[in-house]
C-alpha positions as CSV (number, residue, x, y, z in Angstrom):
1,M,0.0,0.0,0.0
2,L,2.9,2.4,0.7
3,C,4.1,2.1,-2.9
4,L,0.7,3.1,-4.1
5,L,0.6,6.1,-1.9
6,I,4.1,7.1,-3.0
7,A,3.1,6.7,-6.7
8,G,0.0,8.9,-6.2
9,T,2.2,11.6,-4.6
10,L,4.8,11.5,-7.4
11,V,2.2,11.9,-10.1
12,A,0.7,14.9,-8.2
13,A,4.1,16.5,-8.1
14,S,4.9,15.8,-11.8
15,P,5.1,18.6,-14.4
16,L,2.4,16.6,-16.1
17,A,0.0,16.9,-13.2
18,D,-2.3,19.4,-15.0
19,T,-2.1,17.5,-18.3
20,E,-3.0,14.2,-16.6
21,R,-6.0,15.7,-14.8
22,A,-7.2,16.9,-18.2
23,F,-6.4,13.5,-19.6
24,I,-8.7,11.9,-17.0
25,S,-11.4,14.2,-18.2
26,F,-10.7,13.2,-21.8
27,R,-10.8,9.5,-20.9
28,V,-14.2,9.9,-19.4
29,A,-15.5,11.4,-22.7
30,D,-13.6,9.0,-24.8
31,D,-15.0,5.9,-23.1
32,R,-18.5,7.4,-23.3
33,A,-18.1,8.2,-27.0
34,R,-16.9,4.7,-27.7
35,L,-19.5,2.8,-25.7
36,E,-22.5,5.1,-26.4
37,P,-21.8,6.7,-29.7
38,S,-23.5,10.0,-30.4
39,A,-22.6,13.4,-32.0
40,H,-22.7,15.1,-28.6
41,H,-20.3,12.6,-27.0
42,E,-18.0,12.8,-30.0
43,R,-17.9,16.6,-29.8
44,L,-17.1,16.5,-26.1
45,R,-14.4,13.9,-26.7
46,R,-12.7,16.1,-29.3
47,S,-12.9,19.3,-27.3
48,R,-11.3,17.6,-24.3
49,A,-8.6,16.1,-26.5
50,V,-7.8,19.5,-27.9
51,R,-7.6,21.0,-24.3
52,C,-5.4,18.1,-23.1
53,L,-3.1,18.3,-26.1
54,A,-2.7,22.1,-25.6
55,L,-1.6,21.5,-22.0
56,L,0.8,18.8,-23.1
57,D,2.4,21.0,-25.7
58,R,3.1,23.6,-23.0
59,V,5.0,21.1,-20.8
60,D,8.8,21.8,-20.6
61,A,10.2,18.4,-21.8
62,S,13.5,19.2,-20.1
63,L,11.8,18.9,-16.7
64,L,10.4,15.4,-17.3
65,T,11.9,12.3,-15.8
66,D,12.2,9.1,-17.9
67,E,8.8,7.9,-16.5
68,D,7.2,11.3,-17.2
69,G,8.5,11.2,-20.7
70,R,7.0,7.8,-21.3
71,A,3.7,9.1,-19.8
72,A,3.7,12.1,-22.1
73,A,4.2,9.9,-25.1
74,A,1.4,7.6,-24.0
75,I,-1.0,10.5,-23.6
76,R,0.0,11.9,-27.0
77,R,-0.7,8.5,-28.6
78,A,-4.1,8.2,-27.0
79,L,-5.0,11.7,-28.1
80,S,-3.9,11.1,-31.7
81,P,-4.6,7.4,-32.5
82,E,-3.6,6.1,-35.9
83,A,-6.4,5.4,-38.3
84,E,-6.4,2.6,-40.8
85,A,-7.5,3.3,-44.4
86,G,-11.1,3.2,-45.4
87,D,-12.7,3.8,-42.0
88,A,-16.1,4.7,-43.5
89,F,-16.1,1.7,-45.7
90,T,-14.9,-0.5,-42.8
91,R,-17.8,0.7,-40.7
92,S,-20.3,-0.1,-43.4
93,V,-19.0,-3.6,-43.8
94,Y,-18.9,-4.2,-40.1
95,E,-22.5,-2.9,-39.7
96,A,-23.6,-5.3,-42.5
97,F,-21.9,-8.1,-40.6
98,G,-23.6,-7.2,-37.4
99,R,-27.0,-7.1,-39.0
100,A,-26.4,-10.5,-40.6
101,A,-25.0,-12.1,-37.4
102,E,-27.8,-11.2,-35.1
103,A,-30.8,-12.4,-37.2
104,I,-30.1,-15.6,-39.1
105,P,-33.3,-17.3,-40.4
106,F,-33.3,-21.1,-39.7
107,E,-36.5,-23.1,-40.1
108,A,-39.0,-21.2,-38.0
109,E,-36.5,-19.4,-35.8
110,R,-34.2,-16.4,-36.0
111,L,-30.8,-17.3,-34.6
112,D,-27.5,-15.6,-34.1
113,R,-24.0,-16.7,-35.1
114,L,-22.9,-18.1,-31.7
115,T,-26.1,-20.0,-31.3
116,I,-25.7,-21.7,-34.6
117,L,-22.1,-22.7,-33.8
118,A,-23.2,-24.1,-30.5
119,R,-25.9,-26.1,-32.2
120,L,-23.4,-27.5,-34.7
121,A,-21.6,-29.1,-31.8
122,A,-24.8,-30.7,-30.5
123,E,-26.8,-31.7,-33.6
124,P,-26.5,-35.5,-34.2
125,D,-28.0,-35.4,-37.7
126,A,-25.4,-34.7,-40.4
127,K,-28.0,-33.3,-42.9
128,R,-29.3,-30.9,-40.3
129,R,-25.8,-29.9,-39.4
130,R,-25.3,-29.0,-43.0
131,S,-28.5,-27.0,-43.1
132,L,-27.4,-25.1,-39.9
133,F,-24.0,-24.4,-41.4
134,M,-25.4,-23.2,-44.7
135,A,-27.7,-20.8,-42.8
136,L,-24.6,-18.8,-42.0
137,Q,-24.4,-17.7,-45.7
138,P,-25.7,-14.1,-45.0
139,I,-22.8,-13.6,-42.6
140,W,-20.2,-14.9,-45.2
141,A,-21.8,-12.6,-47.9
142,S,-21.5,-9.6,-45.6
143,I,-17.7,-10.0,-45.7
144,A,-16.8,-12.0,-48.8
145,G,-19.7,-10.9,-51.0
146,N,-22.1,-13.0,-53.0
147,S,-21.1,-14.8,-56.2
148,G,-20.7,-12.3,-59.0
149,E,-20.5,-9.3,-56.7
150,A,-17.5,-7.3,-55.6
151,S,-16.0,-8.7,-52.4
152,P,-16.1,-6.2,-49.5
153,Y,-13.1,-8.0,-48.0
154,R,-11.0,-7.6,-51.1
155,G,-11.9,-3.9,-51.0
156,L,-10.7,-3.7,-47.4
157,M,-7.4,-5.5,-48.3
158,T,-6.7,-3.1,-51.1
159,R,-7.2,-0.1,-48.9
160,R,-5.0,-1.6,-46.1
161,R,-2.1,-2.3,-48.5
162,E,-2.2,1.3,-49.7
163,V,-1.6,2.4,-46.1
164,W,0.8,-0.2,-45.0
165,T,3.2,0.2,-48.0
166,K,3.6,3.9,-46.9
167,R,4.6,2.9,-43.4
168,S,8.2,2.3,-42.4
169,D,7.2,-0.4,-40.0
170,G,5.1,-2.4,-42.4
171,S,1.9,-4.3,-41.8
172,P,0.3,-5.2,-38.4
173,F,1.7,-8.7,-38.9
174,D,5.2,-7.4,-39.2
175,R,4.7,-5.1,-36.2
176,K,3.3,-7.9,-34.1
177,A,6.3,-10.2,-34.8
178,R,8.8,-7.4,-33.9
179,E,6.9,-6.7,-30.7
180,W,7.8,-10.2,-29.5
181,G,11.4,-10.2,-30.9
182,L,10.5,-12.3,-34.0
183,A,11.0,-11.9,-37.7
184,P,7.7,-12.0,-39.7
185,D,8.6,-15.3,-41.3
186,E,9.5,-16.7,-37.9
187,L,6.0,-15.8,-36.5
188,E,4.4,-17.5,-39.5
189,S,6.6,-20.5,-38.9
190,W,5.4,-20.7,-35.2
191,L,1.8,-20.7,-36.4
192,T,2.4,-23.5,-39.0
193,S,4.3,-25.5,-36.4
194,V,1.2,-25.3,-34.1
195,L,-1.1,-26.4,-36.8
196,S,1.3,-29.2,-37.9
197,A,1.4,-30.5,-34.3
198,W,-2.4,-30.7,-34.3
199,R,-2.5,-32.4,-37.6
200,D,0.0,-35.0,-36.4
201,A,-1.7,-35.6,-33.1
202,A,-5.4,-35.2,-33.9
203,V,-6.1,-35.7,-37.6
204,S,-6.8,-39.2,-38.9
205,G,-9.1,-40.9,-41.4
206,P,-10.9,-39.3,-44.3
207,P,-11.5,-35.5,-44.4
208,I,-14.5,-34.2,-42.5
209,E,-17.0,-31.7,-43.9
210,P,-16.7,-28.2,-42.5
211,W,-20.2,-28.5,-41.0
212,D,-19.1,-31.6,-39.1
213,W,-16.0,-29.9,-37.5
214,Y,-17.8,-28.6,-34.5
215,Y,-19.6,-31.9,-33.9
216,V,-16.5,-34.0,-34.3
217,N,-14.7,-31.8,-31.7
218,G,-17.8,-31.2,-29.6
219,A,-18.1,-34.3,-27.4
220,A,-17.3,-32.3,-24.3
221,D,-20.0,-29.8,-25.2
222,R,-22.6,-32.6,-25.5
223,A,-21.5,-34.3,-22.3
224,L,-22.0,-31.1,-20.3
225,A,-25.0,-29.6,-22.1
226,S,-27.5,-30.6,-19.4
227,R,-25.4,-28.8,-16.8
228,L,-25.0,-25.6,-18.8
229,P,-28.3,-24.0,-19.5
230,L,-27.9,-20.2,-19.8
231,Q,-28.4,-19.1,-16.2
232,E,-26.3,-22.0,-14.7
233,M,-23.6,-21.1,-17.2
234,I,-23.4,-17.5,-16.0
235,A,-23.6,-18.6,-12.4
236,A,-20.7,-21.1,-12.8
237,A,-18.4,-18.5,-14.4
238,T,-19.3,-16.0,-11.6
239,R,-18.7,-18.5,-8.8
240,Y,-15.2,-19.1,-10.2
241,D,-14.4,-15.4,-10.1
242,D,-15.9,-15.2,-6.6
243,D,-13.6,-18.0,-5.4
244,L,-10.6,-16.1,-6.9
245,G,-11.6,-13.1,-4.8
246,A,-12.4,-11.3,-8.1
247,S,-16.2,-11.3,-8.0
248,P,-17.6,-9.0,-10.8
249,K,-19.6,-7.0,-8.3
250,R,-16.6,-6.3,-6.0
251,L,-14.4,-5.4,-9.0
252,G,-17.0,-3.2,-10.7
253,V,-17.4,-5.5,-13.7
254,A,-20.9,-5.3,-15.1
255,L,-22.1,-8.3,-17.2
256,D,-24.2,-7.1,-20.2
257,L,-25.2,-10.5,-21.7
258,T,-28.7,-10.1,-23.0
259,P,-29.1,-10.0,-26.8
260,R,-30.7,-6.9,-28.3
261,R,-31.1,-5.4,-31.7
262,G,-28.1,-3.4,-32.9
263,K,-25.8,-4.8,-30.2
264,D,-22.2,-5.4,-31.3
265,P,-22.1,-9.0,-32.6
266,V,-18.5,-9.5,-31.2
267,A,-18.1,-10.1,-27.5
268,F,-15.8,-7.6,-25.8
269,T,-14.8,-6.1,-22.5
270,D,-14.0,-2.4,-21.9
271,F,-13.5,0.4,-19.5
272,V,-16.6,2.4,-18.5
273,R,-14.7,4.5,-16.0
274,R,-11.0,4.0,-15.3
275,G,-9.7,3.7,-11.8
276,Q,-7.5,6.4,-10.4
277,Y,-5.6,7.6,-7.4
278,E,-7.5,10.0,-5.1
279,N,-5.6,11.5,-2.2
280,G,-3.1,8.7,-2.5
281,A,-5.8,5.9,-2.4
282,W,-7.1,4.0,-5.4
283,R,-10.6,4.5,-6.5
284,R,-11.8,1.4,-8.4
285,G,-13.0,1.8,-12.0
286,V,-16.1,0.5,-13.7
287,F,-15.9,-2.1,-16.5
288,R,-18.3,-3.9,-18.8
289,V,-18.4,-7.3,-20.4
290,S,-20.7,-7.2,-23.5
291,A,-21.9,-10.4,-25.1
292,S,-25.1,-11.8,-26.5
293,Y,-26.2,-15.3,-25.2
294,R,-29.5,-16.9,-26.0
295,A,-28.3,-20.3,-24.7
296,G,-25.6,-21.7,-22.5
297,G,-23.2,-24.5,-23.4
298,L,-19.5,-25.1,-23.1
299,L,-18.5,-22.9,-26.1
300,N,-20.4,-19.9,-24.7
301,L,-19.1,-20.7,-21.2
302,Y,-15.5,-20.5,-22.4
303,E,-16.2,-17.2,-24.3
304,L,-17.8,-15.7,-21.2
305,M,-14.9,-16.8,-18.9
306,H,-12.5,-15.3,-21.5
307,E,-14.3,-12.0,-21.4
308,M,-14.5,-12.0,-17.6
309,G,-10.8,-12.8,-17.7
310,H,-10.3,-9.4,-19.4
311,G,-12.4,-7.9,-16.6
312,V,-10.3,-9.3,-13.8
313,H,-7.2,-8.1,-15.6
314,I,-8.1,-4.5,-16.2
315,A,-9.7,-4.2,-12.8
316,A,-6.3,-5.0,-11.3
317,I,-4.4,-2.2,-13.2
318,R,-2.9,0.3,-10.7
319,A,-1.2,3.0,-12.6
320,R,-1.1,6.8,-13.1
321,P,-3.7,8.2,-15.6
322,A,-1.3,8.1,-18.6
323,F,-0.7,4.3,-18.1
324,C,-4.2,3.2,-16.9
325,D,-5.0,1.4,-20.1
326,W,-4.8,-2.0,-21.8
327,P,-1.2,-3.2,-22.2
328,D,0.9,-2.2,-25.2
329,S,0.3,-5.6,-26.8
330,D,-3.0,-7.2,-27.5
331,V,-1.2,-10.5,-27.6
332,L,-0.7,-10.2,-23.8
333,T,-4.3,-8.9,-23.4
334,E,-5.7,-12.0,-25.0
335,A,-3.3,-14.4,-23.3
336,L,-4.2,-13.0,-19.9
337,A,-7.9,-13.4,-20.6
338,D,-7.3,-17.1,-21.2
339,V,-5.1,-17.7,-18.2
340,F,-8.3,-18.3,-16.3
341,G,-10.7,-18.6,-19.3
342,V,-9.4,-22.0,-20.5
343,E,-10.2,-23.5,-17.2
344,A,-13.7,-24.1,-18.6
345,Y,-12.1,-27.0,-20.5
346,E,-10.4,-28.6,-17.5
347,P,-12.2,-31.7,-16.1
348,A,-11.3,-30.8,-12.5
349,W,-12.9,-27.3,-13.0
350,E,-16.0,-28.9,-14.6
351,R,-16.3,-31.3,-11.7
352,R,-16.0,-28.5,-9.1
353,Y,-18.4,-26.0,-10.8
354,L,-20.7,-28.1,-12.9
355,G,-20.9,-31.3,-10.9
356,A,-20.0,-33.3,-14.1
357,E,-17.0,-33.5,-16.4
358,A,-16.0,-34.4,-19.9
359,T,-13.2,-37.0,-20.3
360,P,-9.7,-35.4,-20.5
361,P,-9.4,-36.2,-24.2
362,E,-12.8,-34.7,-25.0
363,A,-12.1,-31.6,-22.9
364,R,-8.7,-31.0,-24.4
365,R,-9.9,-31.5,-27.9
366,A,-12.8,-29.1,-27.4
367,R,-10.4,-26.5,-26.1
368,L,-7.7,-26.9,-28.8
369,A,-10.1,-27.2,-31.7
370,G,-11.1,-23.6,-31.2
371,T,-7.5,-22.5,-30.8
372,M,-6.6,-24.2,-34.1
373,L,-9.3,-22.3,-36.0
374,D,-7.9,-19.1,-34.5
375,V,-4.4,-20.0,-35.7
376,A,-5.8,-20.9,-39.1
377,W,-7.5,-17.5,-39.3
378,A,-4.3,-15.7,-38.4
379,L,-2.4,-17.6,-41.1
380,L,-5.2,-16.8,-43.6
381,E,-4.9,-13.1,-42.8
382,M,-1.2,-13.0,-43.2
383,R,-1.2,-14.8,-46.5
384,A,-4.2,-13.0,-48.0
385,H,-2.8,-9.6,-47.3
386,R,0.6,-10.6,-48.6
387,D,-0.6,-11.6,-52.1
388,P,-3.0,-9.1,-53.7
389,A,-4.1,-11.8,-56.3
390,S,-5.0,-14.4,-53.6
391,D,-8.5,-15.6,-53.1
392,P,-9.2,-15.9,-49.3
393,S,-11.7,-18.8,-49.9
394,V,-9.0,-20.8,-51.8
395,L,-6.4,-20.0,-49.1
396,W,-8.8,-21.0,-46.4
397,A,-9.6,-24.3,-48.1
398,E,-5.9,-25.0,-48.5
399,I,-5.1,-24.2,-44.8
400,T,-8.0,-26.1,-43.3
401,S,-7.6,-29.2,-45.5
402,R,-3.9,-29.4,-45.0
403,Y,-3.7,-28.9,-41.2
404,L,-7.2,-29.6,-39.8
405,G,-8.4,-32.4,-42.0
406,I,-11.4,-30.5,-43.3
407,A,-12.7,-31.2,-46.8
408,A,-11.7,-28.4,-49.1
409,H,-14.7,-26.2,-50.2
410,P,-13.2,-23.2,-52.0
411,E,-16.7,-22.4,-53.2
412,L,-17.8,-21.7,-49.6
413,P,-16.3,-18.6,-48.0
414,W,-16.9,-20.0,-44.5
415,W,-13.7,-18.3,-43.3
416,A,-15.9,-15.1,-43.2
417,L,-17.2,-15.6,-39.7
418,R,-15.1,-13.3,-37.6
419,G,-15.9,-9.6,-37.2
420,Q,-12.2,-9.0,-36.3
421,L,-11.3,-9.7,-39.9
422,I,-13.2,-6.5,-40.8
423,D,-12.3,-3.8,-38.4
424,A,-9.1,-5.1,-36.8
425,P,-6.6,-6.5,-39.3
426,G,-4.0,-8.6,-37.6
427,Y,-6.2,-9.1,-34.5
428,M,-6.6,-12.9,-35.1
429,T,-2.8,-13.1,-34.6
430,N,-3.4,-11.9,-31.1
431,Y,-5.5,-15.0,-30.4
432,A,-3.0,-17.3,-32.2
433,L,0.2,-15.9,-30.6
434,G,-1.8,-15.4,-27.4
435,A,-2.5,-19.1,-27.2
436,I,1.2,-19.8,-27.3
437,L,1.7,-17.2,-24.5
438,T,-1.2,-18.5,-22.4
439,E,0.2,-22.0,-22.3
440,A,3.6,-20.6,-21.3
441,L,2.1,-18.5,-18.6
442,R,0.0,-21.3,-17.2
443,D,3.0,-23.6,-17.2
444,R,5.0,-21.0,-15.3
445,V,2.2,-20.5,-12.7
446,R,2.1,-24.3,-12.0
447,V,5.9,-24.3,-11.5
448,L,5.8,-21.4,-9.1
449,R,2.4,-22.0,-7.4
450,G,2.0,-25.7,-7.6
451,A,0.4,-28.2,-10.0
452,D,-3.1,-27.5,-8.6
453,A,-2.9,-23.7,-8.7
454,F,-5.8,-23.4,-11.1
455,A,-7.8,-26.4,-9.8
456,A,-7.9,-24.9,-6.3
457,P,-8.7,-21.2,-7.0
458,S,-8.1,-18.7,-4.2
459,P,-7.8,-14.9,-3.7
460,A,-4.1,-15.5,-3.1
461,L,-3.6,-16.6,-6.7
462,Y,-5.5,-13.6,-8.1
463,D,-3.5,-11.2,-5.8
464,W,-0.3,-12.9,-6.9
465,L,-1.0,-12.6,-10.6
466,S,-2.3,-9.1,-10.1
467,D,1.1,-8.1,-8.7
468,R,3.2,-9.8,-11.3
469,L,1.1,-9.6,-14.5
470,Y,-2.1,-7.5,-14.3
471,R,-1.3,-4.3,-12.6
472,F,1.0,-2.5,-15.0
473,G,-1.2,-1.3,-17.8
474,L,1.2,0.8,-19.9
475,A,3.7,1.4,-17.2
476,R,5.9,-1.5,-18.4
477,S,6.2,-3.0,-21.9
478,S,4.3,-6.3,-22.3
479,R,7.4,-8.1,-23.5
480,E,9.3,-7.0,-20.4
481,V,6.5,-8.1,-18.1
482,V,6.2,-11.5,-19.8
483,L,10.0,-12.2,-20.0
484,D,10.4,-11.3,-16.3
485,F,7.5,-13.6,-15.4
486,L,8.7,-16.5,-17.5
487,G,12.3,-16.2,-16.5
488,G,13.3,-16.7,-20.1
489,P,12.3,-16.3,-23.7
490,L,8.8,-17.0,-25.1
491,T,8.7,-20.1,-27.3
492,P,5.9,-22.3,-28.7
493,G,7.3,-25.3,-26.9
494,P,4.7,-25.5,-24.1
495,L,1.8,-25.4,-26.5
496,L,3.4,-27.8,-28.9
497,N,4.1,-30.2,-26.0
498,A,0.5,-29.8,-24.8
499,I,-0.9,-30.7,-28.3
500,S,1.4,-33.6,-28.9
501,T,1.4,-35.2,-25.4
502,G,-1.9,-34.1,-23.9
503,R,-0.1,-32.5,-20.9
504,G,-2.1,-29.4,-19.9
505,G,-4.1,-29.6,-23.2
506,G,-4.2,-31.5,-26.4
507,P,-6.2,-34.3,-28.0
């Protein structure tokens, strides 16, 4: 506690004190404009940004300590975020995706994307699985276009390449690799090594149809379906956080989980109001998990626990206003969400919180099948953006048939299922590289805290992780935090080992 009081005092005495107070005001308006878009909120956000930037410009840089200098740079980046090309076009594509994803006609129902994917894992009839899968076509069309029409995704790729070729640091994929000390081709090699490990350990027999993928890998979902209706699913995830001493109510994390028209089709967690020091003490922030669940199930449970994992992370940040934000790498952000999130697939966790469990092979397969699709999407993005003449549907058929054992259907753009492909180029790499980091972090936790660290949750574990991983925000670089915690370099070894041997995960 003494270090927190000292930190608050140092910020108050900083030449940036007035700027950071204005930055807090900007953050309030910025969060509101992002979460509740309106012309009024946007005007307020811009006016406060102008005021804060003016104060920052008047600061004498010669008076700044090294930390103050980094804080000033962080504020300037937040006030002047980079914009990708084609923002208006990107928004129009994303809005079309959202409309398609929230109202999918199937038989006499109107379903959403996640509900259909969950049903694919549970539906025993192959013909009906195919019908469910083909009902996703309006979503595919919103990104890939209909036959004979211009592809919105190709338009996005063209605009992005025009911007990236003018940048000295290249594409998001190049930047992501360098962030973690890798060459771009080395990052791609890591991803293919993960997919190859899955192919060698899990793929056998004739190719399976894409509409059968979720069912083939969904035995755990089916085994636990009766224990995971919607309300019981939410209660189980909440009980876990309670046992960690990280209950959503105590941390200020609101769960907005009810579907409604116009709601963002992609689940996310965000700041509503950031925490801050007041008179040397920390005032907690307010945060929101946003998702749309019409049904429970293991897949939705994992996604909810992943999003709540974001919540317990950002609620633990203790930093001055300039640094009170997500880490400087979304790879770490996604990895930290899964440090607790993937417990949904551990039989010991299921036994404790659901009163039933899948077999270890079923649970591990369910967990890693989703990871393999994320890795495949990351690889697709890299290769599609590298070659302007490439057809994403052909690339997707090649990747999924080669590594996942899925029958090639280049005529079906079923790769076009993720909203991140539209508005966040390179974000799928965060999930892929994040899976590598998650496994490394979980391995290290078991070494330092014992093999049952996750199976026997306690507030002591959350406090320990908060102190070593969660609290920094932008105060330290993600890579520095990770390397200190791991005690050595990040490698894909723990995930490859988990896939090939079944230790900690794998088929």
